[in-house]
N, C-alpha and C positions, 0 to 999 in steps of 0.2 A: 410488404409492410416489417415485416415485425423484423426481418432479416436484415433492418439497417438502422432498428431499435435496438437491437443485440452489438452493431458492429460500434453505434457512436457510444453505447455504456460501455464495451473493450476501450474509448476510444479512452472515455474519459477518465474512467478509472486507468491507463495511462501516465496521463497528466497529473493526476492527483495524486497515483506514485512514486514518479520524477518531481514530485514539489516536493513534498514528501521525504527524498534521497535529495536534491538540493536545501533544502533543511538541514540533514543530518550530517553531513559534508562539513557545510556551513560552519557548525559546532564544534566537531571534531575538524576544520582544516591543518589547529596546530600540530598536532599529534608528526611525532618524526615517518620521517617517507617512509625507511623498514617498516614502522612498525603501521602502515598508511595500508600496505599491500598488504597487509592477513586482514584487514577489518573492510574496507576497501566491499567484501559483499555479504558482511555481515550489514553494513550497512543500506544495500539494496533487500536481501531480507527485511531491516524494518523498514527498510520504506513500504516496502510491497504489502506485510503484515500488523499495520498500519493506517494499510488502508483499505486494507481487509476488515477487519477489528471494525472497523469506523460503518462495513458497511451489515455486519452481523450482527450489531447490534446496533441497527435500522431495522435491522426485518423481527431482530427477536422482540422488542419499541409496537415494530404492526401486528407483526402476528400469533406474538406468545415461544414460548421456549418448548414449548411442547408438539409435540406431530404421533399420531392414530394413525395406524396400524390395521 
């Protein structure tokens, strides 16, 4: 059962990343074709990092930023 929850979280995260990438592509749709090849990977990374940052912010709010060793 735990594996299914992890799979669901991964699928949900993938959907969020794709939505963020779609939003960024819409913002930068008017850049020239030669430059769009250069920024494609940057847009994908920015979408991934935006979702990851949201998740980390929620975790810090819930659990705090200190961890004991």
